[in-house]
N, C-alpha and C positions, 0 to 999 in steps of 0.2 A: 594718495597713500604714501608715495615717496616723499611728497612735501612734508607730510606729518612726521615721517621718520627723520627727515633732515632737521626739522624744527626741534624735535626732542633731543637729537644728538647735539645740536648747538646749545640747547638749554642745559643739557647735562654738562657739556664742556664749560659753559659759563658758571654753573654752580660749583663745579670742581675748582675752577680758577679762583672764584670768589672765596670759597672755603679755605683754599691754600693761602690766599693773601691775608684773610682774617686770622688764620692760625699763625702766620708769620708776624703780623702786627701785634697780636696778643703775646706771643712768645718774646718778642723784642721788648715790648713794654714791661712785661713781668720781670724780665731779666735786668733791664737797665734803669727802670724807674728808681729814682733816688731813694725814696722811702722804703721801697722793697729791698734795696741793697743794704740799707741800714738794718732793717728788720732781720734779713737773712744772716747778717754778720752777728747780730745779737743771738739768734737761734744757734748758730754754730758755736759761739763762745759759751752759751749756756749748756749745750751738750757736752762741751769739754770741761766744764766747771766741776771740780771734784773736792773743793775745799768745804769747810763748814759753811752752810748757807744760813748764817745768822740773820742777815737782813736782805730782804728782797724789795726793791723799789718798783712799784707798778703804777700804771696810769698815764697821764699826759705830761706834757713838757713843764707843767707847773710843779712837778715833783722832782726838784733838782737837789739830790743828795748824792755826793760823789762816793762810791763804794771804795775807791782807792784810799781815801782819807779815813772813812769810817772803819774799814777792815771787815773781812769775812762777809762781803755782800755782793749783790749783783744788781745792776741797773737795767730794768726791762721796760723802761718807759718809751712811749712813741707819741710824736706830735698828734694832737687832736683826738687822742684815744678817749673813749667814753666808757662808763662803767659796764655797759653791755660787753664790750670787747675785753675789758679787764677781767670780768667774771669768767668768760669762756677761756681766756688765757690761763688764769689761775687754775681753773678746773682741769685743763689739759695738763698743766705742770704736775698737779697733785695726783692725777689718775694715770698719766702716761709716762712720766719721766722717772718716777721713783724718788724724786727730790722734794723735800718738805722744808720750807723756810720756818725758822723759829719766830721771826717777826716780819711784818710787812709795813712798808711806808706807803701811804695813800693820801693824795691831795683831797681836801674837802672845801675848796673855795666855792662860793655860790655859783660860779660858772659851771661847775660840775653837775649842779642840780637844776640848771635852767630848763624851762619847759621844752626847749627845742633840742637840748643836748642828746637825749636818748634816741632822737630820730636821725641823728647823723652817724652814719657808719661808713667812713671813708676807706679807701684802699682795699676794696673788696678782693682784688686779685691776690693779695697777701693774706687777708683775714679769713679767706675760705678755709685755711688750714685749721683755724680755731672755731670760728662761728658755726653754730648749727642753725642755718637759716630756716629749716623746716620747723624746728622747735620755736624759733622766733615768730614765725607765721602763726603757729598755734597759740603762742603766748599772747600775742597782740591781736589775734583774729584779723590779720592783715596779709593778704596774698602778695603784697609788694615785696616782701622779703624773699619770696621765691624768684622774683625778677632780679633782686640783688645777687642771689645765688647764681642765676643763669648768666648775668652780666659778668660777675666775678670770675666765672669759669671759662667763659667763651668770648666776652667782649670787654675785658677789663680796661682797655684803653679808651673806650668810647666815652666822651664827655669829660675826660680827665686831661685835657690838653694843657691846662696850666701846670700840672705836675710833669707832663712830658717836657714842657719848656724848662721848668726848674731842673729837670734831670740833665738837660743839656748844659745848663750853667754849672751844675755840680758834677759834670761828667768825670772830672779828674779828682774828685774829692778823696782825701786820704783817709780811708776807713781803718787804717792801722792805728789811728788815734783813739779808736773805741777800745776801752779796756774794761773787762768784766761787764760787758754790755753797755757801759755808760757812754752815751754820746755827749762829747764835750759841749758845754754851753757856748753859744755864738759870741764872738768877740770882735767882729770886723766893724762894729759901730759902737759908739758910747752914747747913751741917752743924754748925758750931761752936755754933750757938744751939739745936740740937735736944736735948731732954732725954733722949731714948731712943736715943742713938747705938749703944750696945751691941746693942740689939735689932735695929736697922736693919742693922748690920753682919752680924749672924748671919743675918737673913732674906735679904739679898742673896746672901751666900755660899752659903746653902742652895739658893736658887733656881738659881744658876748652876752649882754644882759637885757637887750631890748625885748626879748620874748617874755620876760617877767611881767605880770600884771601889776597894777598899782598897789595891790595888797601884798606884793612880794610873796606869792605862793610858790612853794617848792614844786618842781616838775615831777616827772615820773621817778620814783625811788625804787622801783621793782628790782633792778639789778644791783643796786647798792645793797639792798637787804639780802639778796642772794650771795653777795660777796661776804657779808657779815656771817651768814649761815655757814658758808664754807670755812671761814676762820674758826667758828665755834666747833664745827665737826672735826677739824684737824688740829684743834687746840693751838691756833696761831695767834700771837699777840699783834694788835694793830697799833701803829703809830700814825696818827692823823695829822696832816700838815696844812698849815696856812703859810704859804711862802710869801716873801716880801713883794710888795707892789708899790709902784711909784705914787707920789703925791697927786700927780695929774690924773692917773687912772682912778684912784680912790675918791678924788674930788667929784668926778662925774658919775662914778658908780654909786656914790652916796646920794646923788640927786635922783638916780633912776630906781634904786631899790633900798629897802630897809636892811642894811647889812647886818646890824645887830640882831634883828628878829630872825633872819635866816640862819645866822650862826647858832643861835639858841635852838632853833628847830632841828638843825642838823645834829647837834649834840644830843638833844632829847631823843630823837629818832634812833641814834646810835646806841644810847644808853638802854633803850627798851629791848634792843635785839643783840646786844653785845656787852659782856661784863669784863672784858679784858682789852682795854684800849687806853691810850694816852694821847693827849693833844699837844703838839708843838706849834705854838703860835708865833710866827716871825713876820706877820703881815706888816707891822709898823717898824720893823727892824732898821730899815734904811730910809726913814722919813727925812726929807731934806738932803738926801745923799744920792742924787741921780747918777753919780759916777759908778755906782755898783750895778747899774742896769744896762742891758743891751737894748731893750725897747720898753714900752710902757708897762709890760707885765712879766718880763723875764729878766732874771738877774744874770750877770755875766760871770765868767770864770772866777774872778776875784770875789764876787758876791757869793757864789756857790761855795767856795773854800771857807769863807767866814761862817756861813750858816752851818755847813757840815761839821766844822770843828766845834762849834757851839753845841750841836746835837751830840757829838761824840763826848764832849766834856760832861754834859748832863747825864748821859748814859753811864759814863765812867763813875761819876759821883754816886749814882744810884745803884752801882754794882751790877748793871745789866750787861756790861762787857766783861768777858772773862779772858784773862791773859794767861 
């Protein structure tokens, strides 16, 4: 009997120590993880934003429009964000913050609609603030979303060692450079100076687009349509973006998918569910100009400035910017 009591005491002590260690690891990871720090900075700046919210940039890092140049805007993009996350973030903004943007910028590159895109929900430790994992489990009839909720709340560091390593590299990152939520485009490399541009273009295209079938069929559009429904409900105008891509990326993307077919299908899908949108197509803006890119599919600060100024000029000409 005494042996049993001793065993359970030791087991209890072990469980308490393991729980304390896990709590500590989780807390440290959530506090110091680089992308969490970026996201929290955006959240704080959005809470403090009281100017006219004429433009709200949402989605992933392909949506590079600088609100400082455009004016009266806020950049709420996050690397690798998918439409599921964007939908819940916009829903939260509209229902919980009392702020309503007049216009939203959203990327519509084929990568956003790839068959595997909606299955990728990274950074659960941060996204638990926005995502309704129980609703997702019901929507997709997939109990794995409940595991995402559990891991995001209690084990967010598990399996995310790459991001932990990245957080060490960017431990002293200057977050004061983030203005109106906009995370400056990376500029410590220039794609024009890289000797292996062909390989890099192929690797990025393969990573993003390999899940498409030979018929170039769009993946799950469920949460894209939910985004359109929110915009209809709140009378928000959509500006849909195709941002510049390098020659190398487009070369291999064109061999893997039918880009023209997908572009048409995305626009037709949008037109069926939204009557208040406009497309800004800058995909070929920097053809033959690798110096405006950081890597195969992201423009650098100089490229961002050029594209944003062109968008502002177009909006000014059409009378959509009020002075």
